[in-house]
MDAnalysis code that builds the backbone (N, CA, C; Angstrom):
import MDAnalysis as mda
import numpy as np

u = mda.Universe.empty(189, n_residues=63, atom_resindex=np.repeat(np.arange(63), 3), trajectory=True)
u.add_TopologyAttr("name", ["N", "CA", "C"] * 63)
u.add_TopologyAttr("resid", np.arange(1, 64))
u.add_TopologyAttr("resname", ["UNK", "UNK", "UNK", "UNK", "UNK", "UNK", "UNK", "UNK", "UNK", "UNK", "UNK", "UNK", "UNK", "UNK", "UNK", "UNK", "UNK", "UNK", "UNK", "UNK", "UNK", "UNK", "UNK", "UNK", "UNK", "UNK", "UNK", "UNK", "UNK", "UNK", "UNK", "UNK", "UNK", "UNK", "UNK", "UNK", "UNK", "UNK", "UNK", "UNK", "UNK", "UNK", "UNK", "UNK", "UNK", "UNK", "UNK", "UNK", "UNK", "UNK", "UNK", "UNK", "UNK", "UNK", "UNK", "UNK", "UNK", "UNK", "UNK", "UNK", "UNK", "UNK", "UNK"])
u.atoms.positions = np.array([
    [-234.702, -79.112, 23.283],
    [-235.600, -78.083, 22.776],
    [-236.634, -77.761, 23.858],
    [-236.811, -76.467, 24.125],
    [-237.741, -76.017, 25.149],
    [-238.920, -75.350, 24.449],
    [-240.111, -75.628, 24.932],
    [-241.308, -75.066, 24.318],
    [-241.282, -73.533, 24.387],
    [-241.572, -72.877, 23.260],
    [-241.594, -71.416, 23.201],
    [-240.256, -70.794, 22.818],
    [-239.239, -71.611, 22.688],
    [-237.912, -71.111, 22.314],
    [-237.448, -71.772, 21.025],
    [-236.748, -71.025, 20.233],
    [-236.205, -71.538, 18.982],
    [-234.687, -71.454, 19.026],
    [-234.034, -72.500, 18.623],
    [-232.566, -72.488, 18.562],
    [-232.136, -71.770, 17.284],
    [-231.180, -70.869, 17.420],
    [-230.673, -70.137, 16.262],
    [-229.169, -70.332, 16.172],
    [-228.682, -70.336, 14.952],
    [-227.252, -70.468, 14.722],
    [-226.824, -69.333, 13.803],
    [-225.820, -68.602, 14.223],
    [-225.321, -67.502, 13.409],
    [-223.833, -67.727, 13.194],
    [-223.439, -67.753, 11.936],
    [-222.038, -67.979, 11.612],
    [-221.490, -66.809, 10.810],
    [-220.228, -66.546, 11.002],
    [-219.550, -65.512, 10.220],
    [-218.380, -66.178, 9.515],
    [-218.264, -65.900, 8.244],
    [-217.175, -66.477, 7.472],
    [-215.959, -65.566, 7.562],
    [-214.823, -66.118, 7.827],
    [-213.588, -65.347, 7.931],
    [-212.784, -65.563, 6.652],
    [-212.528, -64.477, 5.943],
    [-211.754, -64.583, 4.701],
    [-210.626, -63.565, 4.714],
    [-209.573, -63.885, 4.007],
    [-208.475, -62.931, 3.859],
    [-208.816, -62.004, 2.704],
    [-208.500, -60.741, 2.874],
    [-208.796, -59.747, 1.849],
    [-207.613, -58.802, 1.771],
    [-207.189, -58.489, 0.567],
    [-206.058, -57.582, 0.390],
    [-206.386, -56.609, -0.727],
    [-206.085, -55.345, -0.483],
    [-206.334, -54.306, -1.489],
    [-205.188, -53.311, -1.405],
    [-204.672, -52.887, -2.531],
    [-203.554, -51.936, -2.565],
    [-204.000, -50.652, -3.250],
    [-203.520, -49.529, -2.729],
    [-203.845, -48.225, -3.287],
    [-202.551, -47.474, -3.559],
    [-202.535, -46.707, -4.626],
    [-201.410, -45.823, -4.895],
    [-201.782, -44.456, -4.320],
    [-200.952, -43.948, -3.411],
    [-201.267, -42.701, -2.722],
    [-200.576, -41.509, -3.366],
    [-201.218, -40.381, -3.272],
    [-200.663, -39.117, -3.747],
    [-199.504, -38.697, -2.851],
    [-198.607, -37.886, -3.384],
    [-197.499, -37.356, -2.587],
    [-197.989, -36.422, -1.485],
    [-199.237, -35.972, -1.578],
    [-199.767, -35.041, -0.585],
    [-200.216, -35.742, 0.700],
    [-200.195, -37.078, 0.731],
    [-200.622, -37.829, 1.912],
    [-199.461, -37.985, 2.891],
    [-199.745, -37.718, 4.161],
    [-198.770, -37.911, 5.236],
    [-198.810, -39.389, 5.623],
    [-197.913, -40.191, 5.038],
    [-197.965, -41.639, 5.252],
    [-197.708, -42.033, 6.703],
    [-197.011, -41.206, 7.453],
    [-196.764, -41.510, 8.867],
    [-198.010, -41.276, 9.724],
    [-198.994, -40.552, 9.192],
    [-200.200, -40.251, 9.957],
    [-201.396, -41.111, 9.586],
    [-201.205, -42.094, 8.704],
    [-202.317, -42.946, 8.276],
    [-202.804, -43.790, 9.454],
    [-204.136, -43.842, 9.597],
    [-204.752, -44.639, 10.664],
    [-205.877, -45.467, 10.058],
    [-206.099, -46.651, 10.627],
    [-207.180, -47.517, 10.159],
    [-207.880, -48.126, 11.363],
    [-209.203, -48.309, 11.217],
    [-210.005, -48.865, 12.307],
    [-211.084, -49.760, 11.707],
    [-211.255, -50.943, 12.278],
    [-212.311, -51.856, 11.858],
    [-213.353, -51.898, 12.966],
    [-214.606, -51.564, 12.613],
    [-215.680, -51.555, 13.606],
    [-216.966, -52.030, 12.936],
    [-217.582, -53.027, 13.515],
    [-218.835, -53.587, 12.995],
    [-218.716, -53.989, 11.525],
    [-217.552, -54.514, 11.152],
    [-217.354, -54.967, 9.780],
    [-217.053, -53.868, 8.782],
    [-216.892, -52.635, 9.263],
    [-216.603, -51.506, 8.373],
    [-215.182, -51.031, 8.635],
    [-214.389, -50.962, 7.572],
    [-213.015, -50.494, 7.678],
    [-212.975, -48.999, 7.378],
    [-212.467, -48.224, 8.327],
    [-212.350, -46.772, 8.164],
    [-210.861, -46.442, 8.090],
    [-210.443, -45.787, 7.009],
    [-209.039, -45.427, 6.816],
    [-208.934, -43.911, 6.739],
    [-208.041, -43.339, 7.540],
    [-207.829, -41.890, 7.553],
    [-206.478, -41.605, 6.908],
    [-206.498, -40.789, 5.839],
    [-205.294, -40.419, 5.102],
    [-205.099, -38.909, 5.225],
    [-204.365, -38.457, 6.234],
    [-204.202, -37.009, 6.419],
    [-203.274, -36.396, 5.368],
    [-203.536, -35.134, 5.045],
    [-202.657, -34.410, 4.122],
    [-201.403, -33.974, 4.855],
    [-200.299, -33.920, 4.118],
    [-199.071, -33.389, 4.702],
    [-199.290, -31.914, 5.008],
    [-198.650, -31.421, 6.045],
    [-198.842, -30.051, 6.522],
    [-198.559, -29.022, 5.433],
    [-197.479, -29.203, 4.681],
    [-197.116, -28.202, 3.676],
    [-198.040, -28.205, 2.461],
    [-198.926, -29.208, 2.360],
    [-199.824, -29.298, 1.219],
    [-201.205, -28.736, 1.539],
    [-201.532, -28.611, 2.819],
    [-202.859, -28.129, 3.202],
    [-203.098, -26.728, 2.653],
    [-204.340, -26.483, 2.305],
    [-204.683, -25.164, 1.784],
    [-204.602, -24.125, 2.890],
    [-204.338, -22.919, 2.490],
    [-204.290, -21.831, 3.469],
    [-204.915, -20.591, 2.854],
    [-205.373, -19.708, 3.695],
    [-206.042, -18.491, 3.256],
    [-205.035, -17.345, 3.305],
    [-204.955, -16.602, 2.204],
    [-204.044, -15.460, 2.125],
    [-204.883, -14.215, 1.857],
    [-204.715, -13.216, 2.701],
    [-205.436, -11.962, 2.517],
    [-204.654, -11.084, 1.547],
    [-205.358, -10.578, 0.541],
    [-204.732, -9.701, -0.450],
    [-205.259, -8.293, -0.225],
    [-204.346, -7.352, -0.027],
    [-204.721, -5.957, 0.181],
    [-204.435, -5.205, -1.118],
    [-205.467, -4.568, -1.658],
    [-205.307, -3.827, -2.910],
    [-205.212, -2.336, -2.599],
    [-204.279, -1.682, -3.268],
    [-204.133, -0.237, -3.096],
    [-205.100, 0.479, -4.027],
    [-205.692, 1.545, -3.510],
    [-206.590, 2.341, -4.348],
    [-205.795, 3.468, -4.976],
    [-206.134, 3.851, -6.202],
    [-205.437, 4.940, -6.896],
    [-206.085, 6.261, -6.610],
])
């Protein structure tokens, strides 16, 4: 022990964790990505291309 300094101990517990989700048919399962950073799990579930919304312009005729 050195004067002016304090010894600190920091421990992290490692546990197994499992969670299952039922996915919609609109999810592109081949494009799923997951990332663990600073203890936070980020999961990206992209929509399949044919399910994505699209904008359609409607032209109305005047009488």
